[in-house]
Every structure is written in C-alpha cells, then in structure tokens.
C-alpha positions in Angstrom: 105.7 130.7 106.5 105.5 128.2 109.3 107.1 124.5 109.7 104.1 122.7 109.0 103.1 122.2 104.9 100.0 121.5 104.1 99.8 118.0 102.6 97.5 115.4 102.0 97.6 111.9 104.2 99.5 109.1 102.9 96.4 106.9 103.3 94.4 109.7 101.2 97.4 109.8 98.7 97.4 106.0 98.0 93.8 106.0 97.8 93.7 108.3 95.0 96.5 106.9 93.1 95.1 103.7 93.4 91.5 104.8 91.8 93.6 106.8 89.4 95.5 103.6 88.7 92.2 101.8 88.2 90.4 103.9 86.6 92.7 104.5 83.6 93.1 100.3 83.2 89.4 99.6 83.4 88.7 102.2 81.0 89.7 100.8 77.7 88.5 97.4 79.1 84.9 99.1 79.6 85.0 101.0 76.3 85.8 97.6 74.2 83.0 95.4 76.4 80.5 98.7 75.3 81.6 98.7 72.2 81.0 94.6 71.3 
C-alpha cells in the first residue's frame, strides 16, 4: 500500500459536516412549521 491514503480535502469534509448539522437542526423546525 502506498504512503498516500485516499482522503477527502478538509474543505469538503467541513462542508459535508456543516450540511449534515444544518439539515439535522432544521428538519424538526421544518416539520413543526409544516404541521402547524
């Protein structure tokens, strides 16, 4: 196995994490708004 391991750039990882956190925190709010 070569020394270089496959890894995503930190910027992409940060973007995915922010998207996941944003979606996870907005989903309950969206459900409440839709049901009201």
